[in-house]
N, C-alpha and C positions, 0 to 999 in steps of 0.2 A: 519367591525366590529361588533357585536354582536346587538342582540336584548337590553341585558342588559346594554351594553353600550352604546347604543344610549338614553336611557331609560333616565339612568346618565346624562349624559348631557345632556338631556331636561328639567332635574330638574336644571343646573345648565344656563340653558336660552339659551342654544345652542340646535341644530340641527342638527346629523351626518345624513352623507349621504341624505342629504335633496335636492331638489330643489334651484339652488342660487335663492334668492329674491332682488329685485330692493332695491337701496340704494340712499338716495341725498346727496350731497357735492357741498359747497361751496368753488371753488379755485381763490387766486390773487397771483399775483408775479411781479416782476419787477423793478429793481434795488430799493430795499428797500421799493417800493411804491406797493400800489395794484393795479391788473388792473383792470380795468374798467367793463368786462365782465365776467359774473358767468356762469359756466358750471357746468351742473347736472350729475353726475353720477350715471346711473341705472342699475350698474350690480355690484355686489361683493361677493364674496366669503373667505372664511378663507381654507387653509390647514393643518392639523395637518401631521406633518413631522416625526414624534416619537421623543424621548430623548433619551439623555444621559446622566451622573450620576450628579442628583440633577437637573434638568434641563429641562424643555418641549419645542418643536422649535413650530411656528406658523408662515406660511406664509401670509399672510394679502394683499390681492389684490381689487381695485377699479378702476371702471373704466367709460368711458360713451358708452355709446353703441350706434352702427351705423345708423346714423341719414339720412334719403331721403330726407331731404329738399334741395329742387334747392337751387345753390348759397350755400350754406354752404357747405365750405371746410373742417371741423371738421367730419370728414371720419376717416376710419382707426383705429378706437375703439376711436378718440378725447382723452378726458385726461387719463391719467391711473396714479393712485399711486400705488405701490408697496414695501412691507416691512415686514420684518422680525419679528417676537415679541419673546422674550425669558424668561420664567416665572421662577421662582424656588421655587414659593408657593403650597407647597406639596399639601397643603388641596385646591388647586384651580387649579391642572395642565391640566383638563380639559375645560375650560376656557379662555377666556383673561382676564388678571388679572386686576383687576382695580388701576387705580395710574401713575403716571405720565413716560413716558419712555424716556432715553435723547438719542437723535442720536449721535454717536462715532464709534471711530475706536478702542475700546475696545473689545475683546468679555466675554463679562461680564453679570450676570442676570441681567435681567428689559429691557435691551438695544433694539436699534434697530441693528442689526450688517450690518454693509455696505460692501459690497462681491456684486461680479457682479451681484446678481439678485436682488440686494437692491436699487432701482431708484426709478424716480419720474419722467414723462418723464409729461412736460410743452409744449404745444402746445396753442400757440397767435393768433391775429388777423391774419388771411390773411395767416397764417401753413397750412400745405397740410400734411404731412406726419410726421412731430410731429423733437422735440429735446430734445430728453434723455437724463439730468443728473443726475449726480449722486448726492446724497446727501449727506452735508459733517457738519450740522452742525443743532442744532435746538432741539425740545420736541415735544412729543405724548403724551395724557392725555387721557387712556378708563376711560369711568365710564359704569355702568348699571344700566335702571332703568325699570321694569316692564315688563321685556323679553325681553329688547333691550337694543341694545348697543349704547353710545354717543363715538364718536372717534374723536378728535382735534388736530391741531395742527400747529405749523410754525416752520417750516426751514426752509433752506438754501440751494440752490443746489450749486454744481461746479460753476456755472457764478456769483455767490455772489445774485441773486435773494430768494428773500424771498416767500415763499408761503404759505398762509392761507387755514386750512381747515376743513371741519364741518362736521360730520356726524352723522346720526341718525336712524339708523331701529336697525330691525330683522338680526341678521347674520347667514349663514348655514355652516356647517362645512365637508370639506370632509377628507379623509386620503388616503394617499401614499400605494403603495402596501406591498410594504416591511415594512413597520409599523405598518400594517394591525394587531386592536385586535381584535379575535374571540367571547374572552371570559373573563369577569372582576369579580373576586371574591372580595367584598366591604364589609362583612358582614352587610348591613344596613336593612335584611332583620331578622336578628334575634333578639328574643326575648330575653331580658335579664329579666329574672323571679325572679334573689335575690334581694330579697326587706326585710328581716330581720336579724337579728345579725348583725356583726361589716359590713359587707359588702351591698353595694349595686350597683345597675344596673351594675351585670355582669350575664353572665349563664357559670355554670360549675357543676362539677358531683354530688356534694350535690344534688340536686335536684333531681338529676335521680337516686340515689342510691337505693339498694333495698337491702334485709337482705341476708346474704352471712353466713353461721357457725354464728350467731350472730354479727355482725359488717355489718354496712351498708354501702355496694360499689358499687364503679359503673368503670367496665371495658367495653369501647365502644366507638362508633362515638357521640360524641357531636352534630354534626354541619354539615349540606352538603349543598352546595350551586354549580351550574356550573357543576357538576359532583362530586363535590372534597367534600372529606368528612375528617373532624379532629377529631384525636381522643383524648378520656380524659382517666385518673385514678383517681378515689378516694377513699380514706375508713375513716372510723371514729375511729380514734386509741385511746386505755385505758391506759393509764399508771398513778399507782400509783394512784388509785381512780379519775384520771381526764380522759378527752377525749378532744381530739384537734385534727381538719383538717390536712389531709394528701392528696395532690394531685400533679400529673406530667403531663406530656402532652400538652394539649391546652384549654384554658380557653378564655370567650369572652368577653369583658369591653369595658365602652365607660368612666374612670376614667382619665383623667388628674391629675398627682399628681406631682406639682414641689415642694414639699418642704418635706427638711428629719426631717424622724420620726424615725431615728435612729432602736435601735431594737423592733419598734412598727410596725407591719406586721398587720395594719388593713389596709395600700393603696399600698397593694402587687400586686392587678391588676392594678395599676395606670401605664400611661406610661411618661416618662418624656418627652413632646414635647412640643410645641406652641400650637399644635392644633389636633385637634382627635375625630370622630365621635365614631365608632363601629369598633375595631379589635380585633386581636389576639392575647391575651399572650401564650407564650408559659414558660413552667419550666422543666428544663431538669434535670435526677434524676445523682448523681453526684457520686453514686456507679450502680453496675447492675443491670438492670433493672429484676423487679418482676413480670411484667404485661403485657400484650399485645402490650397496649396504656401507657407503662410509659416512653418508650420514643414519646416526642413529632413527629406526625408522620399526613400527609397529606397524602390523597389515590386517586386515580384519577379513576373513571369509565373507563375511555379507556385512551390511551396514550397519552400524550399532550405535547409540547415544551412551559415551562416556560417561558415567556417573561422577565417578572420582578417582583419584589414582593419593596413593601414599611418595612424597617426594622428602629426599634426604640430601646432604650433604655425604659425600665423599670424602674421606681422610683429607686429601692433597689439598682441594677447592678450599676445604675449610679451615686447614691450617695456614693456607698462602692468604688467604684474606683475613685472616688476625695478622698473621706476621707483616701483612701490608695493609694499614688501614687507610694510608693514603697515596691517592694519587697524582702527578702531578710535581712540578718545581716552585719551592719559596710562593706568590701569593697566589698561584694557579693553581695551589694542593685543593683537592677538595676529595671528599670520602669515597674507598672505592666501592662499586656496586656490581653485583653479579646477578642476573637475570636468566632463566631459564624459558628459555622461551617454547609454545606447542601449536605446534601450525597442524589441523584438521584437513583432511580430503574428502572428497565425495566425486566419486567417476571421474577423477584427474583434476580437479579443480577447486580451490582452497574455497573454503568455506568458513574462518574464523581460525583468531590467533589467542592467548592468553598467555598470560604471563607469571612464572615465579619466583619469587627475587630469594635467592639463596644469600645475598649480604647487603645491607643499605645501613648509610648512617650509623656506621661501627654496630651494629646487629649482623651478626651471623648464624646462619638459621641452623641449631646444633640438636636437632633430635627429627623426628619423622611429622610430618607437615600433613593434613590432606587439603587436598586442591579438587574443587566443585568445579569438573569440568563438562556441564553438561551447556554451558552457553556456546559449547563448539557443535550442538545437533548432531545430527545424522553424519557419520564420520565413515570410512572403508581405510582411511590411512592417519597416524599421525607420525611427525616427524618433528627433531628435538633439537633445540640450537642452544649454544650459550652463549650469550653477548656478555660486555661486561665495558667499564672506562678505562681498564687499563689494557690500552693496548700501542703495543710497538708500532712503529710506520711502517716498517722494513715486513718484519716477521710473522705481526698479526700479531692475536693472542696470548699475553704475558700468564692470564689464571688458567690454571691447569683445568681443564674445560669438559671435568668429570660434572656427574648426577648418581642417584639412585633412585629406586621405582620401585613400589609392593604395593600390593592391594587395589589393582584395578578392577573397577565397580564395573560395570557392563549394564545396563537393560535392554 
């Protein structure tokens, strides 16, 4: 993982690729009655095993260190607890999300998964090699305080023994090789300088515009992070004695907007999602491009593999699709669909495309969604377009062609 990624995780009270830190845990069991002796767990770690659509997976392992005390039969790692935790909270994918995890057989967000690796080994008085037993029921609660984690649980194993445990200490993370994230683009270092007029907390071309033949214009790189540069196009248009802003490409924003303002575009830089910090909002042209960065474009200083990116609907796109569920007339009417099309290029040649559904069959994307981009392979440029079946034969796309991106993971 990259230094940027590690810093981000440390800010979330975790430390990636750090040395394993000691932990303390009380364990009890036995025919629904607690075991009298208490064992201390002195070794623990969390392994990030990568993600799948809308999920992140962690293996949490706590165990007792090998003892050298004479006559102590708790050798060979003593008590051990191993869990697979899944979280689906996009704003906190890089940490163990606070809350209650249920032990069950269903592979669902927020559960401890039962598989061959999800076991609790119980070592009682007089045992030597231990007695591994699969978990069958119970709950585990995770909370964080002052940079440390508290993990409590009461679970039942296959032999109907109740096991209670608690843990409070720092946790360190490692990552599997196949899922290693070398770089993360999260836009958190961006300075959102727009603080006047009807827009707040954004970065766009208006603040960077210069006079071009009497018109304030910007057509260039808006923001660069981890060798990735986002382009933007802006000009101040005049018509019938009035002036208005025109922009395409990318802007940066921290605005969450879940209110339908109709044709009032004062919230056009808002994402429709449950949470967000700083993100990129793209606006794709509905006609032929007229400038270099008219099309939303990300350029990379050197070829990279884009592992994944978080995608969400902008406020305007979300509510347009909600308010226009059908397209066409009478018998020809069909549900509206809207796609974000991502095209990857390398050395000037297209290498692949992928499609993200923003709306389909009455379902409109209503939160952040992690999209696997690895199928594009090595790229040095990404370009974005919005497509839909709601098209005017004269003016082109009717759908507001906005979209939002965050947490671009590179290898």
